[in-house]
C-alpha positions as CSV (number, residue, x, y, z in Angstrom):
1,M,17.7,-52.1,8.4
2,S,17.2,-54.7,11.5
3,P,13.7,-56.1,12.1
4,V,13.4,-54.0,15.4
5,R,14.1,-50.7,14.1
6,D,11.8,-52.0,10.8
7,D,9.2,-52.2,13.1
8,F,9.6,-49.0,14.9
9,R,9.7,-46.9,11.7
10,R,6.2,-48.6,10.5
11,S,4.7,-48.0,13.8
12,Q,5.8,-44.4,14.1
13,L,4.5,-43.4,10.5
14,A,1.1,-45.4,11.2
15,I,1.2,-43.0,14.0
16,A,2.4,-40.0,12.7
17,A,-0.6,-40.5,9.9
18,L,-3.4,-40.4,13.3
19,F,-1.9,-36.9,13.9
20,F,-1.4,-35.5,10.7
21,L,-5.1,-36.8,10.2
22,L,-6.1,-34.9,13.1
23,G,-4.4,-31.3,11.7
24,F,-5.7,-31.9,8.3
25,Q,-9.5,-32.5,9.7
26,Y,-9.9,-29.5,11.7
27,A,-8.5,-27.1,9.1
28,T,-10.2,-28.5,6.6
29,W,-13.7,-27.7,8.4
30,V,-12.1,-24.5,9.6
31,S,-11.5,-23.2,6.6
32,R,-15.0,-23.4,5.3
33,I,-16.5,-21.4,8.1
34,P,-16.9,-18.5,5.7
35,A,-19.1,-20.8,3.1
36,L,-20.9,-22.1,6.2
37,K,-21.5,-18.7,7.2
38,T,-22.8,-17.7,4.3
39,G,-24.9,-20.8,3.6
40,L,-26.5,-20.7,6.8
41,D,-26.8,-17.1,7.1
42,L,-25.0,-16.5,10.5
43,G,-24.0,-14.0,12.6
44,E,-20.7,-13.8,14.5
45,A,-22.0,-14.6,17.3
46,Q,-23.4,-18.0,15.7
47,I,-19.8,-18.8,14.5
48,G,-18.8,-18.2,17.9
49,L,-20.9,-20.8,19.3
50,L,-19.9,-23.2,16.8
51,L,-16.4,-23.0,17.4
52,M,-17.1,-22.8,21.3
53,T,-19.5,-26.4,20.6
54,C,-16.7,-28.2,19.0
55,G,-14.8,-27.3,21.9
56,V,-17.4,-28.5,24.5
57,G,-17.2,-31.7,22.9
58,A,-13.9,-32.5,23.1
59,A,-13.8,-31.1,26.6
60,V,-16.5,-33.2,27.7
61,S,-15.6,-36.5,26.5
62,F,-13.5,-37.1,29.2
63,P,-15.6,-39.5,30.7
64,L,-16.3,-41.3,27.8
65,V,-12.9,-41.3,26.6
66,A,-11.5,-43.0,30.0
67,V,-14.1,-46.0,29.8
68,L,-13.3,-46.4,26.2
69,M,-10.1,-46.4,26.8
70,R,-10.1,-49.2,29.4
71,R,-12.5,-51.6,27.9
72,F,-11.4,-51.2,23.8
73,G,-7.7,-50.0,23.8
74,S,-6.2,-47.2,22.1
75,R,-5.7,-49.2,18.7
76,L,-9.2,-49.4,18.4
77,L,-10.3,-46.0,19.9
78,A,-7.9,-44.1,17.1
79,V,-9.2,-46.0,13.9
80,V,-13.1,-45.4,15.2
81,S,-12.6,-41.8,15.8
82,A,-10.6,-41.3,13.2
83,L,-13.3,-42.6,10.7
84,A,-15.6,-40.7,12.6
85,L,-14.0,-37.2,12.0
86,G,-14.3,-38.1,8.2
87,G,-18.1,-38.8,8.7
88,V,-18.6,-35.5,9.9
89,L,-17.0,-33.7,7.2
90,L,-20.0,-35.8,5.3
91,A,-22.4,-34.7,7.5
92,L,-21.3,-30.9,7.2
93,S,-21.4,-30.9,3.9
94,V,-25.0,-31.5,3.9
95,V,-26.2,-29.7,6.7
96,P,-29.9,-28.3,6.6
97,D,-30.0,-25.7,9.0
98,Y,-27.7,-24.3,12.4
99,P,-29.1,-26.9,14.9
100,V,-28.1,-30.0,13.1
101,T,-24.6,-28.4,12.0
102,L,-24.6,-28.0,16.2
103,L,-24.7,-31.2,16.7
104,V,-22.1,-32.4,14.2
105,L,-19.8,-29.9,15.9
106,F,-20.5,-31.1,19.1
107,C,-19.9,-34.9,17.9
108,D,-16.8,-33.5,16.1
109,G,-15.4,-32.3,19.3
110,V,-16.4,-35.7,20.9
111,A,-14.0,-37.5,18.1
112,V,-11.7,-35.4,18.7
113,G,-11.4,-35.6,21.9
114,C,-11.1,-39.7,21.6
115,L,-8.5,-39.5,19.0
116,N,-6.3,-37.0,20.9
117,V,-6.2,-39.3,23.7
118,A,-5.5,-42.6,21.7
119,M,-2.8,-41.0,19.6
120,N,-1.0,-40.0,22.3
121,A,-1.4,-43.1,24.4
122,Q,-0.1,-45.1,21.1
123,G,2.8,-41.9,20.7
124,A,3.9,-42.8,24.7
125,A,3.6,-46.3,24.1
126,L,5.7,-46.3,20.9
127,E,8.4,-44.8,22.8
128,A,8.2,-47.3,26.1
129,R,8.8,-50.0,23.6
130,Y,11.3,-49.3,21.4
131,E,12.9,-47.0,23.6
132,R,13.4,-44.1,21.4
133,T,11.9,-40.0,21.9
134,T,9.4,-39.5,19.3
135,M,6.9,-37.8,20.7
136,S,7.8,-33.9,19.3
137,R,8.6,-35.1,16.0
138,L,4.5,-36.5,15.6
139,H,3.0,-33.2,17.4
140,A,5.2,-31.9,14.5
141,T,2.9,-33.9,11.6
142,F,-0.3,-32.3,13.2
143,S,0.8,-28.7,12.3
144,A,1.8,-30.6,8.3
145,G,-1.9,-32.2,8.2
146,S,-3.3,-28.4,9.1
147,L,-0.5,-27.2,6.3
148,F,-1.7,-29.5,4.0
149,A,-6.0,-28.9,4.6
150,A,-5.2,-25.3,3.9
151,L,-3.5,-26.4,0.5
152,L,-6.0,-28.6,-0.6
153,A,-8.8,-26.1,0.4
154,S,-7.2,-23.7,-1.6
155,G,-6.9,-26.0,-4.6
156,V,-10.1,-27.5,-4.3
157,T,-12.5,-24.1,-4.2
158,A,-10.2,-22.7,-6.9
159,V,-11.9,-25.5,-9.2
160,T,-15.3,-25.6,-7.3
161,G,-16.8,-23.5,-4.4
162,T,-18.9,-26.4,-3.7
163,M,-18.4,-28.0,-0.1
164,V,-19.5,-31.5,-0.9
165,V,-16.8,-31.8,-3.3
166,H,-14.4,-30.7,-1.3
167,F,-15.5,-32.3,2.2
168,G,-16.3,-35.7,0.0
169,V,-12.1,-35.7,-1.2
170,A,-10.9,-35.1,2.4
171,A,-12.9,-37.4,3.9
172,A,-12.0,-40.1,1.1
173,L,-8.1,-39.1,2.0
174,L,-9.1,-39.4,5.8
175,A,-10.3,-42.8,4.8
176,V,-7.2,-43.8,2.7
177,L,-4.7,-42.8,5.8
178,V,-6.9,-44.9,8.1
179,V,-6.4,-47.9,5.8
180,V,-2.7,-47.3,5.3
181,A,-2.0,-46.9,9.1
182,R,-4.0,-49.4,10.6
183,P,-1.7,-52.2,10.4
184,G,1.5,-50.5,12.1
185,L,-0.7,-49.3,15.1
186,L,0.3,-50.9,18.3
187,T,-2.0,-53.3,20.3
188,D,-2.0,-52.6,23.9
189,E,0.1,-55.5,25.0
190,G,2.4,-53.9,27.0
191,Q,1.4,-50.6,27.3
192,A,0.6,-50.4,30.7
193,T,3.8,-49.2,32.6
194,A,5.3,-49.6,35.8
195,Q,3.4,-46.0,37.4
196,E,0.1,-47.3,36.0
197,A,-1.7,-48.0,39.1
198,P,-2.2,-51.5,40.2
199,A,-6.1,-51.0,40.5
200,S,-6.5,-50.1,36.9
201,R,-5.0,-53.5,35.8
202,K,-7.3,-55.5,38.4
203,D,-10.6,-53.7,37.8
204,R,-10.4,-51.7,34.1
205,R,-13.8,-50.6,34.3
206,R,-13.3,-49.0,37.5
207,F,-12.4,-45.3,37.7
208,V,-9.7,-44.1,40.0
209,L,-9.9,-40.5,41.4
210,P,-6.3,-38.7,39.9
211,A,-3.6,-38.7,41.6
212,A,-1.8,-35.4,42.9
213,A,0.7,-35.9,40.2
214,T,-2.0,-36.6,37.6
215,L,-3.7,-33.0,38.5
216,W,-0.2,-31.0,38.5
217,M,0.5,-32.6,35.1
218,G,-3.5,-31.3,33.7
219,L,-2.4,-27.6,35.7
220,A,0.9,-28.2,33.1
221,M,-1.4,-28.8,30.2
222,V,-4.0,-26.0,30.9
223,F,-1.7,-23.1,31.3
224,G,0.5,-24.4,28.4
225,T,-2.9,-24.8,26.3
226,V,-3.9,-21.4,27.4
227,T,-0.2,-19.9,26.4
228,E,-0.4,-21.6,23.1
229,G,-4.2,-20.8,22.0
230,A,-4.0,-17.0,23.2
231,M,-0.8,-16.5,21.3
232,N,-2.7,-17.4,18.0
233,D,-5.8,-15.6,18.9
234,W,-4.5,-12.2,19.9
235,S,-0.7,-11.8,18.4
236,A,-1.9,-10.1,15.3
237,L,-4.0,-8.0,17.6
238,Y,-1.5,-7.0,19.6
239,L,0.7,-6.3,16.8
240,K,-1.8,-4.1,15.0
241,D,-3.4,-2.0,18.0
242,V,-0.3,-1.9,20.5
243,V,2.9,-2.3,18.6
244,H,1.5,-0.4,15.7
245,A,2.4,-2.7,13.1
246,G,1.5,-2.7,9.4
247,A,-1.3,-4.7,8.2
248,G,1.5,-6.3,6.5
249,L,3.4,-7.4,9.3
250,A,0.4,-7.7,12.0
251,P,-0.2,-11.4,10.4
252,M,3.7,-12.2,11.3
253,G,2.8,-13.0,15.1
254,I,1.2,-16.1,13.9
255,A,3.3,-17.4,11.6
256,V,6.2,-16.6,13.8
257,V,5.0,-18.4,16.6
258,S,4.0,-21.5,14.2
259,V,7.2,-21.5,12.4
260,M,9.0,-21.8,15.7
261,M,6.7,-24.2,17.4
262,V,7.0,-26.7,14.6
263,L,11.0,-26.4,14.1
264,A,11.7,-26.5,18.0
265,R,9.1,-29.8,17.7
266,I,11.4,-31.3,15.1
267,F,14.6,-31.1,17.0
268,A,13.0,-31.2,20.8
269,D,13.2,-35.2,20.9
270,G,17.1,-34.8,20.5
271,W,16.6,-32.5,23.6
272,R,14.7,-34.4,25.6
273,T,17.4,-37.6,25.1
274,R,19.9,-35.0,26.2
275,F,18.5,-33.2,28.8
276,G,15.5,-34.9,29.8
277,D,11.5,-33.9,29.7
278,G,11.5,-32.3,33.2
279,R,14.3,-30.1,32.3
280,I,13.3,-29.2,28.4
281,V,9.8,-28.2,30.0
282,R,11.0,-26.0,32.8
283,A,13.6,-24.2,30.8
284,G,11.2,-24.0,27.8
285,S,8.1,-22.5,29.9
286,L,10.6,-20.1,31.4
287,L,12.0,-19.0,28.3
288,A,8.2,-18.5,27.2
289,G,7.3,-16.3,30.1
290,A,10.7,-14.2,30.0
291,G,10.9,-13.9,26.5
292,L,7.2,-12.2,26.4
293,A,7.4,-10.0,29.2
294,L,10.3,-8.6,27.9
295,A,8.8,-8.2,24.9
296,L,6.2,-6.1,26.5
297,L,8.2,-3.8,28.8
298,V,10.5,-2.9,25.6
299,G,8.0,-2.7,22.7
300,G,8.6,-2.4,18.9
301,V,8.0,-4.5,16.0
302,V,11.3,-6.9,16.1
303,P,11.4,-7.2,20.0
304,T,7.6,-8.2,19.9
305,L,8.2,-10.5,17.4
306,L,11.3,-11.8,19.2
307,G,9.6,-12.6,22.2
308,F,6.8,-14.3,20.1
309,A,9.3,-16.8,18.8
310,C,10.4,-17.6,22.9
311,V,6.7,-18.1,23.2
312,G,7.3,-20.9,20.2
313,L,10.2,-22.1,20.6
314,G,9.5,-22.9,24.8
315,V,6.3,-23.7,24.8
316,A,6.5,-26.4,21.9
317,A,7.9,-29.6,23.9
318,V,5.2,-29.0,26.5
319,T,2.4,-30.7,25.2
320,P,3.9,-33.9,23.8
321,C,6.2,-34.4,26.9
322,V,3.4,-33.7,29.4
323,Y,1.3,-36.4,27.0
324,V,4.0,-38.7,28.1
325,A,4.3,-38.4,31.4
326,A,0.3,-38.8,31.7
327,A,0.3,-41.8,29.6
328,R,2.9,-43.5,31.9
329,R,0.1,-43.0,34.7
330,G,-2.5,-44.5,32.7
331,A,-5.5,-44.5,30.4
332,D,-7.7,-42.4,32.8
333,A,-4.6,-40.3,33.6
334,L,-3.9,-39.5,29.7
335,S,-7.7,-38.3,29.2
336,L,-8.3,-36.5,32.5
337,V,-4.7,-34.3,31.4
338,A,-6.1,-34.2,27.5
339,A,-9.7,-32.9,28.5
340,M,-8.0,-30.2,31.0
341,G,-5.5,-29.2,28.1
342,T,-9.0,-29.0,25.6
343,T,-9.9,-26.6,28.6
344,G,-7.3,-24.5,28.3
345,L,-7.7,-24.0,24.4
346,L,-10.9,-23.4,24.5
347,A,-11.2,-20.9,27.7
348,G,-7.9,-19.3,27.8
349,P,-8.3,-17.0,25.1
350,A,-11.5,-16.0,26.0
351,V,-9.8,-15.2,29.3
352,I,-7.2,-13.0,28.1
353,G,-10.1,-10.9,26.0
354,F,-12.0,-10.5,29.3
355,I,-8.7,-9.2,31.0
356,A,-7.8,-6.9,28.0
357,D,-11.4,-5.8,27.9
358,A,-11.1,-4.6,31.7
359,T,-7.3,-3.4,31.7
360,S,-5.6,-3.2,28.3
361,L,-4.4,-6.2,25.6
362,V,-0.8,-5.2,27.5
363,W,-2.2,-6.7,30.5
364,G,-3.8,-9.5,28.6
365,M,-0.7,-10.6,27.0
366,A,1.6,-10.2,30.3
367,A,-1.5,-12.7,31.6
368,V,-0.1,-15.3,29.1
369,A,3.7,-14.3,30.3
370,A,2.0,-15.5,33.3
371,S,0.5,-18.5,32.0
372,A,4.0,-19.8,30.9
373,A,6.0,-19.5,34.1
374,I,3.2,-21.2,35.8
375,V,3.8,-23.9,33.3
376,S,7.3,-24.0,35.1
377,L,6.1,-23.9,38.7
378,C,3.9,-26.9,38.0
379,A,6.3,-28.8,36.3
380,T,8.6,-29.1,39.6
381,R,5.9,-31.2,40.9
382,I,5.8,-33.7,38.1
383,G,7.8,-37.0,38.8
384,W,9.5,-36.7,35.4
385,P,11.0,-39.9,34.1
386,A,15.1,-39.9,35.1
387,A,16.5,-40.4,31.7
388,Q,14.7,-40.5,27.9
389,P,16.0,-43.3,25.3
390,R,17.2,-42.4,21.8
391,T,15.6,-40.3,19.2
392,E,14.2,-41.5,16.2
393,P,13.3,-39.4,13.2
394,L,10.5,-40.0,11.0
395,D,12.5,-41.6,8.4
396,G,13.6,-44.4,10.5
397,R,17.4,-43.5,11.1
398,L,18.6,-44.0,14.6
399,A,20.5,-40.7,15.8
400,P,23.6,-41.3,17.8
401,D,23.4,-41.9,21.5
402,A,23.5,-38.8,23.6
403,S,26.7,-38.0,25.6
């Protein structure tokens, strides 16, 4: 393996560790919500507020993240925020009451917002520096981290129900990941791209109002995350209450969407190389919207699951591609787009719930299909790169050039 390929592989694996870490940390504490509910004697509304507080922390972190990115760079911000997420787990294991828990989860949301921007900036810089597409595979490792967290939670709780032990082990694993990944993370030299505003290079501390292209990216991210989040939250209920699927089949909605998203992200970098990011986002979001709309019209368990599969396949590459496009415009654009994506993920399922309550769940899911179609419209207003570099799998072997 040549030195260039070896350097690429080392940085790729280091950045993948950040994505894995974020998925692992989130799934770890979410898996113990029942224990938090019992230990703090919480009601359903209080649990909902806990989840909302975490999302609010991530959403309002935008101004802070933009400043930290310009001042310290993505490498240092990624390391510090990743360590902070380990500290959050330790704090959650010993929280004395509900108000403190709210504060800890608000801090968790801020740290998540920081790491989300920093790791995507690292991924975009990796693609630009080595001229390889890899962002979709990096996003796939987030799901791998969530899966590993679920397995760890199951194993630890089988031995002991103590949350201190579980979160202590998880925090130690996070610290090891950070130590191992840190040497391979990219420094910020050369991360600025030709599309970044010259003013941001002259004055890295001055906030610049977002350009129209950045706002279109943010809207695409909002409606993309609305689609993704709503499918996770409402697909099982739709199968049960509307399609009248059995209790054993109802959870398959989430499973189908998740599996298709992971598989699509594994192969999406090759599609980006061959067809370009713009075409992938436009075609994928149209597939998601049309597939879900057709499933709603036809009805039945099998057509519904096929429609859900279209959503998972279609939206899988939206966030990776939009993050790359935003990173090309600088830290402010990336931070804003990430914050808008968090807002969509936070508010989207609730809005679908309001629509379903006022009309029916069928119309609520129709709004999800419309959200996917809006992503395609937004994608026509984004200046996508004309051509993408070669794709590179996480094992470091070079894929053949697309013809």
